[in-house]
C-alpha positions as a Markdown table, in Angstrom:
| # | Residue | x | y | z |
|---|---|---|---|---|
| 1 | Met | 98.4 | 141.0 | 70.9 |
| 2 | Val | 100.6 | 139.8 | 67.5 |
| 3 | Gly | 101.1 | 136.7 | 67.2 |
| 4 | Ile | 100.8 | 133.9 | 69.7 |
| 5 | Pro | 102.4 | 134.4 | 73.1 |
| 6 | Lys | 105.1 | 131.9 | 74.8 |
| 7 | Tyr | 103.4 | 132.1 | 77.8 |
| 8 | Cys | 99.7 | 132.7 | 78.3 |
| 9 | Gln | 99.0 | 134.3 | 81.6 |
| 10 | Thr | 95.3 | 135.0 | 81.9 |
| 11 | Lys | 92.2 | 133.2 | 80.5 |
| 12 | Lys | 91.7 | 136.0 | 78.0 |
| 13 | Asp | 95.3 | 135.4 | 76.6 |
| 14 | Trp | 94.6 | 131.5 | 75.8 |
| 15 | Gln | 91.3 | 132.5 | 74.0 |
| 16 | Asn | 93.0 | 135.0 | 72.0 |
| 17 | Ala | 95.6 | 133.0 | 71.0 |
| 18 | Val | 93.6 | 130.4 | 69.8 |
| 19 | Ser | 91.5 | 133.2 | 67.8 |
| 20 | Tyr | 94.8 | 134.2 | 66.4 |
| 21 | Ala | 95.8 | 131.0 | 65.5 |
| 22 | Val | 92.5 | 130.4 | 63.8 |
| 23 | Lys | 92.3 | 133.8 | 62.0 |
| 24 | Tyr | 95.7 | 133.4 | 60.4 |
| 25 | Asn | 96.0 | 129.6 | 60.3 |
| 26 | Met | 99.3 | 129.5 | 62.3 |
| 27 | Gly | 100.7 | 127.7 | 65.4 |
| 28 | Lys | 97.5 | 125.6 | 65.6 |
| 29 | Ala | 99.3 | 122.1 | 66.6 |
| 30 | Glu | 101.5 | 123.7 | 69.1 |
| 31 | Leu | 98.7 | 125.5 | 70.7 |
| 32 | Tyr | 96.4 | 122.2 | 70.6 |
| 33 | Ser | 99.3 | 120.6 | 72.5 |
| 34 | Arg | 99.7 | 123.4 | 75.0 |
| 35 | Leu | 96.0 | 123.3 | 75.9 |
| 36 | Gln | 96.3 | 119.6 | 76.5 |
| 37 | Arg | 98.8 | 120.0 | 79.0 |
| 38 | Leu | 96.9 | 122.8 | 80.4 |
| 39 | Arg | 94.0 | 120.4 | 80.9 |
| 40 | Asp | 95.7 | 117.4 | 82.1 |
| 41 | Asp | 98.7 | 118.7 | 84.3 |
| 42 | His | 96.7 | 119.3 | 87.2 |
| 43 | Tyr | 97.9 | 116.3 | 89.9 |
| 44 | Met | 100.6 | 116.1 | 92.6 |
| 45 | Asn | 102.2 | 113.3 | 94.2 |
| 46 | Val | 101.7 | 112.9 | 97.9 |
| 47 | Leu | 102.8 | 110.5 | 100.5 |
| 48 | Lys | 100.3 | 107.8 | 101.3 |
| 49 | Glu | 98.9 | 107.6 | 104.9 |
| 50 | Lys | 100.4 | 104.3 | 105.7 |
| 51 | Ser | 103.9 | 105.4 | 104.6 |
| 52 | Lys | 104.2 | 108.2 | 106.7 |
| 53 | Asp | 106.1 | 106.4 | 109.2 |
| 54 | Lys | 108.7 | 104.8 | 106.4 |
| 55 | Pro | 112.3 | 106.7 | 106.7 |
| 56 | Ala | 112.6 | 108.5 | 103.5 |
| 57 | Glu | 115.3 | 106.3 | 102.5 |
| 58 | Glu | 113.1 | 103.2 | 102.4 |
| 59 | Gln | 110.3 | 105.3 | 100.5 |
| 60 | Thr | 109.6 | 104.2 | 96.7 |
| 61 | Ala | 107.2 | 105.5 | 94.0 |
| 62 | Asp | 104.4 | 102.9 | 95.5 |
| 63 | Asp | 104.6 | 105.0 | 98.7 |
| 64 | Tyr | 102.9 | 108.0 | 96.9 |
| 65 | Glu | 99.5 | 108.8 | 95.1 |
| 66 | Ala | 98.4 | 111.1 | 92.5 |
| 67 | Val | 95.9 | 113.5 | 93.9 |
| 68 | Asp | 94.4 | 116.5 | 92.4 |
| 69 | Asp | 96.4 | 119.9 | 92.7 |
| 70 | Pro | 94.2 | 123.0 | 94.0 |
| 71 | Ala | 97.3 | 125.0 | 92.8 |
| 72 | Ala | 97.2 | 123.6 | 89.2 |
| 73 | Glu | 97.7 | 126.2 | 86.6 |
| 74 | Lys | 94.1 | 125.6 | 85.1 |
| 75 | Tyr | 92.6 | 126.4 | 88.4 |
| 76 | Lys | 94.2 | 129.5 | 88.8 |
| 77 | Leu | 93.3 | 130.6 | 85.3 |
| 78 | Gly | 89.6 | 129.6 | 85.8 |
| 79 | Phe | 89.5 | 127.1 | 83.5 |
| 80 | Ser | 87.2 | 124.2 | 83.4 |
| 81 | Asp | 88.1 | 120.8 | 81.5 |
| 82 | Ala | 85.0 | 121.6 | 79.3 |
| 83 | Glu | 86.3 | 125.2 | 78.2 |
| 84 | Ile | 89.6 | 124.1 | 77.3 |
| 85 | Asn | 88.1 | 121.0 | 75.2 |
| 86 | Ala | 85.9 | 123.6 | 73.4 |
| 87 | Leu | 89.4 | 125.9 | 72.6 |
| 88 | Met | 90.8 | 122.5 | 71.4 |
| 89 | Glu | 87.6 | 121.7 | 69.4 |
| 90 | Val | 88.0 | 125.3 | 67.4 |
| 91 | Leu | 91.7 | 124.5 | 66.6 |
| 92 | Gly | 90.4 | 121.2 | 65.2 |
């Protein structure tokens, strides 16, 4: 790999990107921001149980709740929050 890939598709891609950014002192801020999104973007909105009988036209944002999404990217890649935080710490 040369440079920081636009899309990191594996855990190793993320680790290599962080190593590259530190070694060549480039792209750290952008990579840090991408890691933050990877860590924090793991919720999906689902309809609350009490709102399931409401017609769709009458539903509002209050009828939904955020729950953990098991199909989130960080889970697919096998990352824990601690591992992502460690990579972010390396970037400073």
